[in-house]
Residue frames as a rotation matrix with the C-alpha (Angstrom) as fourth column:
MET 1
0.472 -0.830 0.298 -20.37
0.785 0.241 -0.571 -11.50
0.402 0.503 0.765 19.40
ASP 2
0.069 -0.556 -0.829 -17.66
0.768 -0.500 0.399 -9.30
-0.636 -0.664 0.393 20.94
LYS 3
0.892 0.284 -0.352 -17.46
0.058 -0.842 -0.536 -5.79
-0.449 0.458 -0.768 19.66
ARG 4
0.011 -0.965 -0.264 -13.84
-0.562 -0.224 0.796 -6.11
-0.827 0.140 -0.545 19.09
TYR 5
-0.528 -0.164 0.833 -14.34
0.343 0.856 0.386 -9.09
-0.777 0.490 -0.396 16.78
ARG 6
0.564 0.793 0.229 -17.21
0.644 -0.250 -0.723 -7.36
-0.516 0.556 -0.652 14.96
HIS 7
0.651 -0.369 -0.663 -14.82
-0.421 -0.903 0.089 -4.46
-0.632 0.221 -0.743 14.26
ILE 8
-0.433 -0.882 0.186 -12.15
-0.364 0.360 0.859 -6.78
-0.825 0.304 -0.477 12.94
ILE 9
-0.320 0.394 0.862 -14.59
0.706 0.706 -0.060 -8.53
-0.632 0.589 -0.504 10.58
LEU 10
0.832 0.515 -0.205 -15.91
0.286 -0.716 -0.637 -5.23
-0.475 0.471 -0.743 9.31
MET 11
0.309 -0.744 -0.592 -12.38
-0.691 -0.604 0.398 -3.95
-0.654 0.285 -0.701 8.53
ALA 12
-0.652 -0.600 0.464 -11.37
-0.051 0.645 0.762 -7.22
-0.756 0.474 -0.451 6.79
ALA 13
0.155 0.733 0.662 -14.63
0.825 0.273 -0.495 -7.18
-0.544 0.623 -0.562 4.68
LEU 14
0.825 0.158 -0.542 -13.87
-0.047 -0.938 -0.344 -3.53
-0.563 0.309 -0.767 3.81
VAL 15
-0.111 -0.950 -0.293 -10.40
-0.634 -0.159 0.757 -4.46
-0.765 0.270 -0.584 2.73
PHE 16
-0.498 0.043 0.866 -11.65
0.467 0.855 0.226 -7.41
-0.731 0.517 -0.446 0.73
ILE 17
0.558 0.759 0.335 -14.33
0.687 -0.197 -0.699 -5.37
-0.465 0.621 -0.632 -1.09
THR 18
0.643 -0.347 -0.682 -11.75
-0.401 -0.912 0.087 -2.60
-0.652 0.218 -0.726 -1.83
SER 19
-0.464 -0.870 0.170 -9.32
-0.356 0.359 0.863 -5.00
-0.812 0.340 -0.475 -3.31
LEU 20
-0.213 0.403 0.890 -11.97
0.758 0.642 -0.110 -6.33
-0.616 0.652 -0.443 -5.55
LEU 21
0.820 0.572 -0.005 -12.66
0.458 -0.662 -0.593 -2.79
-0.342 0.485 -0.805 -6.90
ALA 22
0.098 -0.884 -0.456 -8.97
-0.143 -0.466 0.873 -1.95
-0.985 -0.021 -0.172 -7.43
GLN 23
0.991 0.055 0.123 -7.85
0.115 0.137 -0.984 -1.25
-0.071 0.989 0.130 -10.92
ASP 24
0.022 -0.991 0.134 -4.35
0.973 0.052 0.225 -1.31
-0.229 0.125 0.965 -12.36
LEU 25
0.907 0.213 -0.363 -3.16
0.179 -0.976 -0.125 2.32
-0.381 0.049 -0.923 -12.32
GLU 26
0.049 -0.940 0.339 -0.25
0.964 -0.043 -0.261 3.90
0.260 0.340 0.904 -14.04
ALA 27
0.684 0.269 -0.678 0.56
0.579 -0.766 0.280 7.11
-0.444 -0.584 -0.679 -12.15
GLN 28
-0.474 -0.830 0.293 2.26
0.861 -0.368 0.351 9.68
-0.184 0.419 0.889 -14.57
CYS 29
-0.009 0.459 -0.888 1.84
0.070 -0.886 -0.459 13.17
-0.997 -0.067 -0.025 -15.31
ALA 30
0.879 0.476 -0.020 1.00
0.001 -0.044 -0.999 14.21
-0.477 0.878 -0.039 -18.96
MET 31
0.467 -0.778 -0.420 4.69
-0.882 -0.379 -0.279 15.12
0.058 0.501 -0.864 -19.83
CYS 32
-0.335 -0.681 0.651 5.99
-0.750 0.611 0.253 11.91
-0.571 -0.404 -0.715 -18.39
LYS 33
0.294 0.636 0.714 3.40
0.069 0.730 -0.679 9.85
-0.953 0.249 0.171 -20.06
ALA 34
0.928 0.195 -0.319 4.30
-0.269 -0.245 -0.932 11.37
-0.260 0.950 -0.175 -23.48
ALA 35
0.021 -0.993 -0.116 7.98
-0.999 -0.017 -0.040 10.85
0.038 0.117 -0.992 -23.04
ALA 36
-0.345 -0.208 0.915 7.42
-0.504 0.863 0.006 7.34
-0.791 -0.459 -0.403 -21.86
GLU 37
0.592 0.715 0.373 5.01
0.035 0.439 -0.898 6.49
-0.805 0.544 0.235 -24.78
SER 38
0.795 -0.280 -0.538 7.42
-0.607 -0.390 -0.693 7.86
-0.016 0.877 -0.480 -27.33
ASN 39
-0.286 -0.914 0.286 10.24
-0.944 0.321 0.080 5.82
-0.165 -0.247 -0.955 -25.80
LEU 40
-0.258 0.233 0.938 8.25
-0.132 0.953 -0.273 2.60
-0.957 -0.195 -0.215 -25.78
GLN 41
0.832 0.553 0.039 7.17
-0.075 0.183 -0.980 3.20
-0.549 0.813 0.194 -29.47
GLY 42
0.480 -0.789 -0.382 10.89
-0.825 -0.258 -0.504 3.56
0.299 0.557 -0.775 -30.38
GLY 43
0.455 -0.229 -0.861 11.59
0.011 0.968 -0.251 0.20
0.891 0.105 0.443 -28.86
GLY 44
-0.518 -0.672 0.529 12.95
-0.452 -0.310 -0.836 1.47
0.726 -0.672 -0.143 -25.50
THR 45
0.062 0.507 -0.860 11.95
0.696 0.595 0.401 0.19
0.715 -0.623 -0.316 -22.02
ASP 46
-0.869 -0.453 0.199 12.51
0.201 -0.691 -0.694 3.42
0.452 -0.563 0.692 -20.17
GLY 47
-0.258 0.836 0.484 8.70
-0.722 -0.500 0.478 3.93
0.642 -0.226 0.733 -19.62
LEU 48
0.476 0.435 -0.764 8.38
0.155 0.814 0.560 0.65
0.866 -0.385 0.320 -17.81
GLY 49
-0.435 -0.737 -0.517 11.09
0.768 -0.004 -0.640 1.67
0.470 -0.676 0.567 -15.39
LEU 50
-0.837 0.141 0.529 9.51
-0.261 -0.952 -0.159 5.06
0.481 -0.271 0.833 -14.86
ASN 51
0.223 0.973 0.068 6.13
-0.498 0.053 0.865 3.38
0.838 -0.227 0.496 -13.86
ASN 52
0.419 -0.046 -0.907 7.86
0.573 0.788 0.225 1.04
0.704 -0.614 0.356 -11.58
GLY 53
-0.669 -0.732 -0.129 9.68
0.601 -0.431 -0.674 3.88
0.437 -0.529 0.728 -9.89
ILE 54
-0.539 0.594 0.598 6.56
-0.542 -0.787 0.293 5.88
0.644 -0.166 0.746 -9.36
LEU 55
0.596 0.695 -0.403 4.81
-0.134 0.581 0.803 2.89
0.792 -0.424 0.439 -7.72
TYR 56
-0.057 -0.694 -0.718 7.79
0.727 0.464 -0.507 2.38
0.685 -0.551 0.478 -5.62
MET 57
-0.929 -0.260 0.263 7.82
0.052 -0.798 -0.601 5.89
0.366 -0.545 0.755 -4.33
LEU 58
-0.153 0.955 0.255 4.01
-0.593 -0.295 0.749 5.57
0.791 -0.037 0.611 -3.80
ALA 59
0.537 0.327 -0.777 4.33
0.194 0.849 0.492 2.45
0.821 -0.415 0.392 -1.62
THR 60
-0.436 -0.866 -0.244 7.12
0.441 0.030 -0.897 3.65
0.784 -0.499 0.369 0.61
PRO 61
-0.627 0.220 0.747 5.10
-0.680 -0.621 -0.389 6.00
0.379 -0.752 0.539 3.00
TYR 62
0.500 0.858 -0.120 2.42
-0.662 0.468 0.585 3.15
0.558 -0.214 0.802 3.35
LEU 63
0.384 -0.455 -0.803 5.10
0.337 0.879 -0.337 0.72
0.859 -0.142 0.491 4.37
LEU 64
-0.709 -0.631 0.315 6.65
0.035 -0.478 -0.878 3.15
0.704 -0.611 0.361 6.84
ILE 65
-0.292 0.723 0.626 3.27
-0.877 -0.463 0.125 3.75
0.380 -0.512 0.770 8.49
ALA 66
0.722 0.496 -0.482 2.50
-0.316 0.857 0.408 -0.02
0.615 -0.142 0.775 8.70
GLY 67
-0.156 -0.814 -0.560 5.91
0.458 0.443 -0.771 -0.61
0.875 -0.377 0.303 10.25
ILE 68
-0.752 -0.117 0.648 5.21
-0.399 -0.702 -0.590 2.20
0.524 -0.703 0.481 12.85
ILE 69
0.238 0.938 0.250 1.69
-0.907 0.123 0.402 0.70
0.346 -0.323 0.881 13.58
PHE 70
0.572 -0.033 -0.819 3.19
0.069 0.998 0.008 -2.84
0.817 -0.061 0.573 13.91
MET 71
-0.538 -0.789 -0.296 5.80
0.369 0.096 -0.925 -1.72
0.758 -0.607 0.239 16.38
TYR 72
-0.592 0.430 0.682 3.16
-0.726 -0.652 -0.219 0.13
0.350 -0.624 0.698 18.41
TRP 73
0.494 0.803 -0.335 1.02
-0.669 0.597 0.443 -2.90
0.555 0.005 0.832 18.34
ARG 74
0.212 -0.449 -0.868 3.75
0.323 0.870 -0.372 -5.17
0.922 -0.201 0.330 19.54
ASN 75
-0.824 -0.514 0.239 4.91
-0.007 -0.412 -0.911 -2.87
0.566 -0.753 0.336 22.41
ARG 76
-0.253 0.770 0.586 1.32
-0.938 -0.344 0.047 -2.52
0.238 -0.538 0.809 23.56
ARG 77
0.614 0.436 -0.659 0.85
-0.281 0.900 0.334 -6.29
0.738 -0.020 0.675 23.62
ARG 78
-0.211 -0.879 -0.428 4.10
0.357 0.339 -0.870 -6.74
0.910 -0.336 0.243 25.45
ASP 79
-0.805 -0.095 0.585 2.96
-0.374 -0.684 -0.626 -4.25
0.459 -0.724 0.515 28.03
ARG 80
0.250 0.958 0.144 -0.28
-0.861 0.151 0.486 -5.98
0.443 -0.245 0.862 28.56
VAL 81
0.502 -0.107 -0.858 1.46
0.168 0.986 -0.025 -9.28
0.849 -0.131 0.513 29.18
GLU 82
-0.621 -0.783 -0.045 3.84
0.276 -0.165 -0.947 -7.63
0.733 -0.600 0.319 31.65
GLU 83
-0.544 0.469 0.696 0.80
-0.782 -0.583 -0.219 -6.04
0.303 -0.663 0.684 33.54
ALA 84
0.539 0.732 -0.418 -0.85
-0.547 0.681 0.487 -9.45
0.641 -0.034 0.767 33.68
ASN 85
0.185 -0.597 -0.780 2.16
0.493 0.743 -0.452 -10.95
0.850 -0.301 0.432 35.45
């Protein structure tokens, strides 16, 4: 088996195993959690919006890095095709 394919299979297995171990997380500091819980107990929905906003801010850097890696990969692939011609 080619070393490159072995590396791809290893990374895919690592991502799969990590996704199985993932747990639902709610990222809040103690003050925000107390405010959100008191709002939810009072019948409000501000706590849900706060959680979604925190998760949105958490995902943004990862999406940016993934986009940069994709553009690098695409340009590198294009350069290889041009070199072959």
